N, C-alpha and C positions, 0 to 999 in steps of 0.2 A: 426531529433532531437536526441540529445544524452540523453539516458535514464539512463544508469548505474544503480545505486541503488535507484533511486527515488521511484520506486514502493514499495520497502521494507520500505522506510521512511514513505510512506503513510500508510502501514499496521501497522507499529510501532506506529504511531500517532492515528490510528483508527482501533484497532484490531477487533472491532465488524463488520467491513466492510466485512470480509470473510463470515460471516454468513448472512449478508444482501444480498450478491450476490447470495447465495444459497437459499434465501427465508426462512431462519430459524432464531430462536432466540438463541443467545449463551447460553449454559448451565451454564457457569461460566465466570469469567474474564480470559483473555488470555494474554500471552506475546509472542513477536516475537523475534526469534534469529536464527543465523546460527548454525548448529550442525556439529561437526567434527566426521567423521567416521574414527577413528584412524587406525584400522587394514588395511584399504584399501586406506588410504592416500588422501581422498578428503573431502571437506566440502559442505554440502547441501547449495543451494542458500538461503533457508529460511524455517524455520519451526515455526509453531505457537503451543504453548503448553498451556494447561489449567493450571491456577494458583492453582487450588484446586486438591485434590486427587481423584476426581470423575473419576472412571475407565470407565464410559460411555461417557465422554467428548472426542471428537475425537482430534487426533493430525492432523494438517493440513500442508501439503507440498505445498509451493507456488512457482510457476514458471512463470516468465514474459518473453514471447518470442516475440520479436519485428521483428525478421528476420526469413525467411524460414529455417527450419532445418529438413532434412529428418530423422535424427536419434533421434529426441526429445523424442518421446514416449518410445523408447527403453531405452534411458538414464534415463528417469523418473522411468521406471520399475526397472532398475538396482539400482538407488539410493534408492528407497523405500524398495526393498527387502533386500538390503545390510544393511540399517538402521535397519529394523525389525530383521534381523538376529543378529546384534551386540547388540542391546539394548533390544529386546524382550519386548516392552511396553505392558501393559495390555489393553491399550486404542484402540478403533477402529481408522481408519485413513481415511483421505480425501486428495485428490489432486486437487488443483486449478491451471489452466493454463490461463493466460491472453494473448490475441492476440490483436493487434491494429485493425485488420479486418480479415474476413474469408479467404481472399486470401493468407494470410501469412501461414495459417495452411497447413501442409503436411499430408494427410490422408494415412494410411498404411492398408494393408489387415487385419492385426491382431488387428485393433484398437478397435473393439467392445469387444473383450475378455480382452484387457488391460484396457479399460474403466470400465468394470465390476469389475475386480480384484482391481484396484486402487481406486475405488469410485471417479472417475475423473470427474471434472466439467470444462467445457470450456466456457470462456466469451470473447466476442469481444467488445472492448471498444467503437467502433463507433456505436454500437447497444444498449448501455446502455440507459435506459429511462431517459428523462429529469425530473427535479424536485424531484430527489431522495435525499438521504442523502448527507451530505457534502463530505464524503469520495468518494462516487460514482461520484459526480460532478467533483471532482479533477481528478479522473481516466479518465472521459470523456474529460476533458480539455486537457489532454496530447495528444489526437489525433485531436485536433481542429486546423484549419488552422490559420496562423498568422493574417489574416484579421478579423477573428472572435474571436480570443483568448483574445484580450484586452477587448472587451465588455463583454464576458463571465466571465473573471477574475474579472472585476469590480462588476458584479452581484453577483458572488460567495463571494467576499469580504464583500459585504453588508450582505449577509446571515450569514457569520461567525460572524460579529459584532452584528447582531440581535439575533441569535439563541444561541450563547454560552455566558453564563453569567459568567462562571468561567474564570478569567483573564489568568490563566496559560494555560488552554485548548485553549482559544481564541488565545493567542500568538503563541502556537504551530501550530495551523492551518494556521495562517497568514504567519508564516515563511515557512510552507510547500507550501502554495500557491505561495509565492514569489519565492521559489526554482523551482517550476514547471514552472512558467512563464519565469524564467531565462533560463530554458532548451529550451523553445519554441523560445526565442529570444536570441540565444547565442552571437550575435554580440553586445548586449547591456550589460552594467554593472548592478549590483544589484541596484546601486543608481539611474540609469536611469529607471529601472523597478519600483522602489519605486515612482518616480515622475510620471510615467505613470499611476500607480494605485492610485496616490495621497495619498501614505502612508507616514506619518510623521516619522522622525527618532525615533528609539526605545527610546532614552533618552529624547524625548519630549512627550512621551505618559503619560497619567495619571497613567497607570499601573506601569510604570517604576518609576515615582515620588513617588507613594505610597509605593512601595517595598523599594526604597531608604530611605524614611522617616522612615519606620519600622526598617530598619537596624540601622539608627542613633539612634532611640529611644531605641533599645535593647543595643546599645553601651553605651548610657548614663546610 
């Protein structure tokens, strides 16, 4: 399955997910963005920053690793220390690495010391518990087989529609779910995926009609 930036889309939609994985409550609201380290000519895969000026709220470096990489932890250590050297943030830091399963991880002799310095957390998507938050369920969906993905996606769609009352938030999660399922079935178009999940076109939803009517009212 082609993953690309889908993981970062998930954390942009559900920034609290990082703290859910670590078993913590977010100290404030967060935003997700890539950060350029200008002096060294590279851009981090993704950093989560607190929206407030709380110096105790950690900065989180996120890494999704779907293929074996012998040099991953050395690269993470380099990215983190380079970023800290250039920006010198007052906040503490955390590192989250996502693997599809344990067999992808490549353990190195210096791992324990790197884990300690980086405050590094490792999560294996096929081991995430069922029935957790919508964000965690979408992460788990990414490593689900095609034979199970359709059923799980339908169940997750029902949860999104039942649990999210805000129409904008609901629409964001539905689009994220649609994008995730499209990556699982790359041979099918988005329209075919919509039919599979029995999703009506956006311009036929009540949310779309209400927003369109509000626009007309404001125009009048």
